[in-house]
C-alpha positions in Angstrom: -117.6 97.6 49.8 -116.4 99.1 52.8 -113.2 100.5 52.7 -111.0 98.7 54.2 -112.2 95.8 51.2 -110.3 98.5 48.6 -107.6 99.1 50.6 -106.3 95.5 50.5 -107.9 94.4 46.4 -105.6 97.3 45.5 -103.2 96.2 46.9 -104.0 93.0 45.6 -103.8 94.6 42.6 -100.6 96.0 42.5 -99.1 93.0 42.7 -101.0 90.8 40.4 -99.2 90.1 36.8 -100.3 87.7 34.5 -98.0 83.9 34.4 -98.4 81.8 31.5 -101.8 83.0 31.6 -103.0 82.5 35.2 -104.5 85.8 36.5 -104.6 84.9 40.6 -107.3 86.6 42.9 -106.8 83.5 44.9 -107.2 83.7 48.7 -107.5 87.7 49.5 -111.2 86.9 51.9 -113.3 89.6 49.9 -116.7 90.2 50.5 -117.5 91.8 46.7 -120.5 92.4 46.3 -122.0 94.2 43.8 -119.8 95.7 40.3 -118.6 98.8 41.6 -116.7 96.5 44.4 -115.6 94.3 41.1 -114.0 97.1 38.8 -110.4 96.4 39.5 -110.6 93.2 39.2 -112.1 93.2 35.9 -110.3 96.0 34.5 -107.5 93.4 36.0 -109.7 90.2 33.9 -110.1 92.5 30.9 -106.3 93.5 30.2 -105.4 89.8 30.0 -105.3 89.0 26.0 -103.9 85.9 26.9 -106.4 84.8 29.9 -105.5 81.1 30.5 -106.9 80.3 34.2 -108.6 82.5 36.2 -108.5 81.5 40.1 -111.0 83.4 41.5 -111.2 80.9 44.9 -110.8 82.3 48.9 -112.7 85.3 47.9 -117.1 85.7 48.5 -118.8 87.3 45.3 -122.7 88.4 44.9 -125.0 87.6 42.5 -124.2 91.6 41.3 -120.4 91.2 41.5 -120.7 87.4 39.5 -122.4 89.1 36.5 -119.7 91.8 36.1 -117.5 89.6 36.1 -119.6 87.6 33.2 -119.4 90.5 31.1 -115.3 90.5 31.1 -115.5 87.0 30.7 -117.5 86.6 27.5 -114.3 87.6 25.6 -111.9 85.6 27.0 -111.6 82.3 24.4 -108.6 81.3 25.8 -110.0 80.7 29.4 -108.7 77.0 30.2 -108.7 76.7 34.1 -111.3 78.0 35.8 -110.7 77.8 39.6 -113.7 78.6 41.3 -113.7 76.8 45.1 -114.5 78.8 48.4 -116.4 81.5 46.5 -119.3 81.5 48.3 -118.7 81.7 51.7 -121.4 84.0 53.7 -124.3 84.0 50.7 -127.4 82.6 50.8 -127.5 79.4 48.7 -130.4 81.1 46.3 -127.2 83.5 45.8 -125.3 80.7 44.1 -127.3 79.3 41.8 -127.6 82.9 39.1 -124.5 84.0 40.2 -122.8 80.5 38.4 -125.5 81.2 35.5 -124.1 84.4 34.6 -120.3 82.7 35.0 -121.3 80.1 32.9 -123.0 81.4 30.1 -120.2 83.6 30.2 -117.5 81.0 29.0 -120.1 80.0 26.9 -120.2 83.0 25.0 -116.9 83.3 24.8 -116.3 80.0 23.3 -114.5 79.1 25.4 -112.4 75.4 25.9 -112.7 74.0 29.4 -110.0 71.2 30.5 -110.2 72.5 34.1 -112.9 73.4 36.1 -113.1 72.7 40.3 -116.1 74.5 42.1 -115.2 72.5 45.5 -115.8 74.1 48.7 -118.7 76.0 47.8 -122.0 74.9 49.4 -124.2 75.0 47.1 -126.0 72.1 47.1 -128.6 70.5 43.7 -129.5 74.3 43.0 -125.7 74.8 43.3 -124.8 71.3 40.5 -128.4 73.3 38.0 -126.6 76.0 38.5 -124.2 74.8 36.1 -126.2 72.4 35.2 -125.9 74.0 30.9 -122.4 74.4 30.8 -122.0 71.1 32.1 -123.6 70.4 28.8 -122.1 72.8 26.0 -119.5 72.3 23.8 -117.2 74.8 26.7 -117.2 71.6 28.5 -116.3 69.1 25.6 -112.3 69.3 25.8 -113.2 69.2 30.2 -110.1 67.3 32.3 -110.8 68.3 35.6 -113.6 68.4 37.4 -113.4 69.3 41.3 -116.2 69.2 42.9 -115.8 68.7 46.1 -117.6 68.9 49.5 -120.3 70.7 47.9 -123.7 68.8 49.1 -124.9 67.8 45.9 -127.0 65.2 47.7 -128.7 62.6 46.0 -130.4 65.2 43.6 -127.1 67.1 42.8 -125.4 63.4 41.7 -128.2 62.9 39.3 -128.7 65.8 37.8 -124.8 66.1 37.1 -124.6 62.4 35.4 -127.3 63.9 33.2 -125.5 66.6 32.8 -122.0 64.7 31.8 -124.4 62.4 30.1 -125.0 64.8 27.5 -121.5 66.2 27.5 -120.4 62.7 25.3 -123.2 63.0 23.7 -123.0 65.3 22.0 -119.4 66.0 22.3 -118.6 62.7 20.3 -121.7 63.8 17.4 -118.6 66.5 17.0 -116.6 64.1 17.0 -114.6 64.8 19.8 -116.0 62.4 22.9 -115.4 64.0 26.3 -112.3 62.8 27.6 -112.8 63.1 32.0 -110.1 62.2 33.7 -109.9 63.7 36.7 -113.4 63.4 38.7 -113.3 64.8 43.0 -117.0 64.6 44.8 -116.2 63.7 48.3 -118.7 65.2 50.4 -121.4 65.0 49.1 -124.0 62.7 50.2 -124.7 61.2 47.1 -125.6 58.2 48.8 -126.8 55.2 46.2 -128.5 57.0 44.3 -125.7 59.2 43.4 -122.8 57.1 42.9 -125.7 54.9 40.5 -126.6 57.6 38.2 -122.6 58.9 37.9 -121.6 55.0 37.3 -123.2 55.6 34.5 -121.6 58.1 33.3 -118.7 56.9 34.0 -118.9 54.0 32.4 -120.3 55.8 29.4 -116.6 57.8 29.2 -114.0 55.3 29.8 -111.4 57.6 30.2 -110.9 58.0 33.7 -107.5 58.5 35.3 -108.1 59.6 38.8 -111.7 59.1 40.8 -112.2 60.5 44.4 -116.1 60.2 46.3 -114.8 59.8 49.8 -117.5 60.1 51.9 -120.1 60.0 50.2 -123.2 57.9 52.0 -122.5 54.7 49.8 -123.1 51.3 50.5 -122.5 48.4 49.1 -125.5 48.7 46.5 -123.9 52.1 44.5 -120.1 51.0 45.3 -121.4 47.9 42.8 -122.5 49.7 40.4 -118.9 51.8 40.9 -117.2 48.9 40.6 -118.5 47.7 37.0 -118.1 51.7 35.8 -114.2 51.3 36.9 -113.7 48.4 34.9 -114.4 49.9 31.4 -112.1 52.4 32.7 -108.0 50.9 31.8 -106.2 54.1 32.2 -107.5 54.3 36.4 -105.0 55.1 38.4 -106.3 56.3 41.4 -109.0 55.5 43.6 -110.1 56.7 46.0 -114.2 55.6 47.6 -112.7 56.4 51.7 -115.4 56.8 54.3 -118.3 54.3 52.5 -119.4 51.2 53.9 -118.8 48.9 51.7 -119.2 45.8 53.8 -118.3 42.0 51.5 -120.7 41.8 47.9 -118.9 46.3 47.9 -115.1 44.6 48.2 -115.8 41.7 46.1 -117.6 44.1 43.1 -114.4 45.9 43.9 -112.1 43.3 43.4 -113.2 41.8 40.1 -113.2 45.2 39.3 -109.3 45.7 40.5 -108.8 42.8 37.9 -109.0 44.6 35.0 -106.8 47.6 35.9 -103.9 47.4 35.4 -102.5 50.6 35.7 -103.6 51.3 38.8 -101.0 53.1 41.5 -103.2 53.8 44.7 -106.3 52.4 46.4 -107.5 54.5 49.5 -110.7 52.2 50.4 -109.9 52.9 54.2 -113.3 53.0 56.8 -115.3 50.8 53.9 -116.0 47.9 56.5 -113.9 45.8 53.9 -113.2 43.8 57.0 -111.7 40.2 56.9 -113.2 38.7 54.0 -112.6 41.3 51.8 -109.7 41.9 52.8 -108.6 38.4 52.1 -110.5 38.6 48.1 -108.2 42.3 47.9 -106.0 40.0 48.3 -106.5 37.3 45.7 -106.3 40.4 43.0 -102.6 41.5 44.7 -101.2 37.8 43.8 -102.9 38.5 40.3 -102.7 41.9 39.3 -102.2 45.4 40.3 -99.1 45.3 38.7 -97.6 48.8 39.5 -99.7 49.5 42.3 -97.9 51.6 45.0 -100.4 52.7 47.7 -103.0 50.8 49.3 -105.0 51.9 52.5 -107.1 49.9 54.3 -107.3 51.2 57.5 -110.0 51.1 59.9 -111.7 48.5 57.9 -112.7 45.4 60.9 -110.2 43.2 59.6 -108.4 40.9 61.2 -104.8 40.3 62.6 -104.8 36.8 60.6 -106.8 38.5 57.4 -104.3 41.4 57.4 -101.5 39.3 57.5 -102.5 37.6 54.6 -102.7 41.1 52.8 -99.1 42.2 53.8 -97.4 39.1 52.4 -99.6 39.2 48.7 -98.1 43.4 48.3 -94.4 43.2 49.4 -93.9 41.2 45.9 -94.8 44.3 44.8 -91.6 46.6 43.1 -93.5 49.2 42.9 -94.9 49.5 46.3 -94.6 52.5 48.7 -97.3 52.0 51.3 -100.0 50.0 53.2 -101.9 51.1 55.7 -104.1 49.1 58.0 -104.4 50.8 61.1 -107.6 51.3 63.1 -108.1 48.1 61.9 -109.0 45.0 64.8 -105.7 43.4 64.9 -104.7 44.1 68.7 -101.3 44.2 70.5 -99.6 40.9 69.4 -101.0 40.7 65.8 -99.8 44.5 65.8 -96.7 43.3 66.3 -97.1 39.1 64.4 -97.8 42.4 61.5 -94.4 45.0 61.8 -92.4 41.2 62.0 -93.9 40.0 58.9 -93.1 43.2 57.4 -89.4 43.4 58.5 -88.6 40.3 57.6 -88.9 40.8 54.4 -87.3 44.7 54.7 -90.8 45.9 54.2 -91.2 47.6 57.8 -90.5 51.8 56.1 -93.7 50.4 53.5 -95.8 49.7 57.0 -98.2 53.2 58.4 -98.8 53.2 62.0 -101.0 51.0 64.2 -101.5 53.0 66.8 -105.0 53.7 66.2 -105.8 49.8 66.7 -108.7 48.7 67.6 -107.9 45.4 69.5 -109.4 42.1 69.2 -112.8 42.2 67.7 -115.1 41.0 70.8 -116.1 37.0 70.9 -119.3 36.8 71.3 -120.0 40.1 68.8 -122.0 38.6 65.6 -122.9 40.9 62.8 -125.4 41.1 60.5 -124.7 42.9 56.8 -127.4 44.1 55.8 -128.1 45.4 59.1 -125.0 47.5 57.9 -125.8 46.9 54.8 -129.5 49.1 54.7 -129.4 51.2 57.5 -128.9 54.9 56.1 -130.6 54.0 52.7 -134.5 52.3 52.9 -134.9 51.8 49.1 -132.1 50.3 48.9 -134.0 47.3 47.1 -135.0 50.3 45.1 -131.6 51.5 43.6 -130.6 48.0 44.0 -133.1 47.7 40.7 -131.8 51.0 39.0 -128.3 49.6 40.0 -127.7 45.7 39.6 -127.3 45.7 36.1 -125.0 42.8 34.2 -121.7 43.4 34.0 -119.9 41.6 31.6 -117.3 39.4 33.9 -116.1 36.8 31.3 -119.3 35.5 31.7 -120.3 36.5 34.4 -123.0 38.3 35.1 -124.4 40.4 39.0 -127.3 38.1 40.2 -128.4 37.4 43.5 -128.8 41.0 45.5 -125.7 41.2 43.3 -123.0 38.6 44.4 -120.7 37.6 40.9 -122.1 34.2 40.1 -120.6 32.0 36.4 -122.6 31.2 34.2 -120.2 27.6 33.4 -122.5 25.8 31.9 -121.7 22.2 34.3 -124.2 24.3 37.0 -126.9 24.2 34.1 -126.1 20.8 33.6 -129.1 18.5 35.1 -127.3 16.3 37.5 -128.3 12.6 37.4 -130.9 10.6 40.0 -128.0 9.2 42.2 -125.8 12.2 42.0 -128.7 14.0 43.3 -130.0 11.8 46.2 -125.9 11.7 47.5 -125.4 15.8 47.7 -129.4 16.4 49.4 -127.4 13.2 52.2 -124.3 12.4 51.6 -123.3 9.4 53.0 -120.1 7.2 52.6 -122.0 4.7 51.4 -123.9 6.7 48.6 -120.3 8.2 47.8 -118.8 4.7 47.4 -122.6 3.2 45.4 -122.0 6.2 43.1 -118.3 4.3 41.6 -117.1 6.7 38.5 -120.1 8.7 38.8 -118.0 10.4 41.0 -116.8 13.0 38.8 -119.9 14.6 38.2 -119.8 16.0 42.1 -117.1 17.8 40.7 -118.8 19.7 38.3 -121.4 20.9 41.3 -118.9 23.2 42.3 -117.9 26.1 41.6 -115.3 29.4 42.4 -117.1 32.2 41.7 -120.2 30.0 44.3 -117.8 29.8 47.1 -120.6 29.4 49.6 -122.3 26.7 47.6 -118.3 24.4 47.0 -117.2 25.2 50.5 -120.0 23.6 52.0 -120.5 21.2 49.6 -117.1 19.8 50.3 -117.0 20.5 53.7 -120.1 17.5 53.9 -117.9 15.5 51.9 -114.6 15.4 54.0 -117.2 14.8 56.7 -117.5 11.4 55.3 -113.8 10.7 55.7 -112.8 6.9 57.6 -109.8 5.5 57.6 -111.5 2.5 55.5 -109.9 2.0 52.2 -112.6 1.6 49.2 -114.4 5.1 51.7 -111.4 6.8 51.8 -110.3 6.5 48.7 -113.6 7.3 47.7 -113.4 10.4 49.4 -110.2 11.6 48.5 -110.2 11.3 44.8 -113.9 12.8 44.8 -111.8 15.7 47.5 -108.8 16.3 45.1 -111.0 16.3 41.8 -113.1 19.8 43.9 -110.7 21.4 44.8 -108.1 21.2 41.4 -110.8 22.3 40.0 -111.1 24.6 43.2 -108.0 25.8 43.3 -107.1 26.4 39.9 -109.4 29.1 39.5 -108.6 32.7 39.7 -106.4 33.9 42.6 -109.8 36.1 43.5 -111.6 32.9 43.6 -109.9 30.9 45.3 -109.3 33.4 47.7 -113.3 33.2 48.1 -113.3 29.7 48.0 -110.4 29.2 51.2 -112.1 32.4 53.2 -115.3 31.1 53.2 -114.0 27.4 54.3 -111.6 29.3 56.8 -115.1 30.7 58.1 -117.0 27.6 58.1 -115.0 25.9 59.7 -115.0 28.8 62.2 -111.3 30.1 62.1 -112.0 32.8 60.7 -114.9 36.0 61.6 -117.6 36.4 58.6 -119.6 38.7 58.3 -123.6 38.0 58.8 -125.0 34.4 60.7 -123.2 31.7 58.7 -124.6 28.9 60.4 -120.5 26.9 61.3 -120.1 23.2 60.3 -120.1 20.8 63.1 -115.6 20.2 63.2 -114.7 16.6 62.5 -111.2 15.2 62.1 -111.7 14.0 58.5 -112.5 17.4 57.1 -108.2 18.9 58.7 -107.5 14.7 57.5 -107.9 15.7 54.2 -107.0 18.7 53.9 -103.7 17.1 54.8 -103.9 15.8 52.4 -104.8 17.6 49.6 -102.5 20.6 50.2 -99.8 18.1 49.8 -100.5 17.9 46.4 -99.1 19.2 43.4 -102.4 21.5 42.8 -102.4 22.5 46.0 -100.6 25.4 45.8 -98.0 26.9 48.0 -99.9 30.5 48.3 -103.0 29.2 48.8 -101.3 27.2 51.9 -99.8 29.7 53.1 -103.1 31.2 53.6 -104.3 28.8 55.6 -101.3 28.4 57.6 -101.4 32.6 58.4 -105.0 31.6 59.7 -104.9 28.2 61.3 -102.3 29.4 62.9 -104.3 32.6 64.7 -107.1 30.5 65.8 -105.8 27.2 66.8 -108.7 27.8 69.4 -111.1 27.5 66.7 -109.6 23.5 66.4 -108.6 21.9 70.1 -111.6 19.4 69.6 -109.8 17.7 66.9 -106.9 18.6 68.0 -104.4 15.1 66.5 -106.2 16.1 63.1 -105.0 19.7 63.7 -101.3 19.1 64.1 -101.9 16.9 60.6 -102.9 20.3 59.3 -100.6 21.8 60.6 -97.2 20.9 60.3 -98.1 20.0 56.2 -98.9 23.3 55.5 -95.3 24.1 57.3 -94.2 22.0 55.2 -95.8 22.8 52.0 -94.6 27.2 52.9 -91.0 26.3 53.6 -90.6 24.1 50.1 -89.1 26.5 47.4 -90.3 26.3 44.3 
């Protein structure tokens, strides 16, 4: 050990004192290679009779130095908190596992009962996780409440090892009558990808005790996100959910939205830089309408969200009594959109809640049409295999994960055998067939369900396209539309918002994901909506959603200008009514 390091350590030790059982050597920047180099540090540890917390972060320890410290820790049975981040700068990766194993063995020998273990900023990779595997499985971690492994380069392999260790810890601790109740899990910047995320999701679901989950920047796309979303539902005390800089796209966002419906204690949601996009943002707005009662912060920045969807989100958060911050920076609003968003927040005295919009990407190019499959599968060629592992049944009020993970409701009406006349009509709709159905038209509402928004929107628009002023046809169409919409809009806010956003995508009013074929717009479709929004079953907040999107994309309706004006007028009246 260099003489200047010895002097620095001696100086630091002279100032060391134990406060509330914490002994700190934090941030000294020492390079400690062998037993001789840590003699003073060991002496301080041995003399501390009530050691409950040990800070070693910000120094670098060789294998021999770690082994020497381990011997001093073998008698420290009161130790609960190990702050051991950034401990191996400049070390060979092969040095780290044996150093960690030594320290872990000492804790197990001492019979320590840890509540917090922080090994962040140690680039130890999968082998480093093997170095702490036995510790994590041992009784010393049965009491663990906070596990911090940020920026450790664990990779897929390390994520799987970590998940199995946590599952085993839970199994053993449960057998001893005190199940592992981990509250805080931090593992950002670890390249966990889908397989690592899916493995950890199983552990999270098993524990059910998480309050904070931070997994930003892990290369996870919708397959892994869906597995994590399912696991989050089983952690009712969850307060902070941070998946910043992963790739949700629509499928992942809808899965997370489903999970958030069931979580009443969430205060912070960070889905920034996750490609939430407009349809996903509207789905989250639906959840905001019916849940998340104590939400304080929502980050949907850099998500390719357009102006209309951003406004829908903004209006949904204004009723949240504890809301403090809404971040929609870096999206695709354009200058006018940014101004409209600021105005919308200021008009309800919530201007201070809105984060800066300085990095807005501007309005999206008209010709851009993205294929979500490309986005979702870009980073993982083995995505289909991962999907098989992750897409397990989700006990969601009778819902299961099906068809590449899209939530579908196992409603009995859809399982019923449709009469031949109904099948004939749906295969080739015509006004004549609709009229001839007579009272059997009520069967048509059984063919749509809000949990399958594309099928529902497509059927609705096909029937609305049959509208004419001929009395018998008009009555048949409007009665059918009323029955369908009454069912679709009485679903949860999440499902009804997803249905309406899909409807808007098909009408060409909202930018959607993938290569969806837009319908051939006819006036009857807009006139049916004009009729519908005037009915009691059509809630004001649904009308507000339609009006917001329509007003920002009026050009898409110019081929049906008169019908569009009538619909817009009906929407304005509905939105201005006070209920």
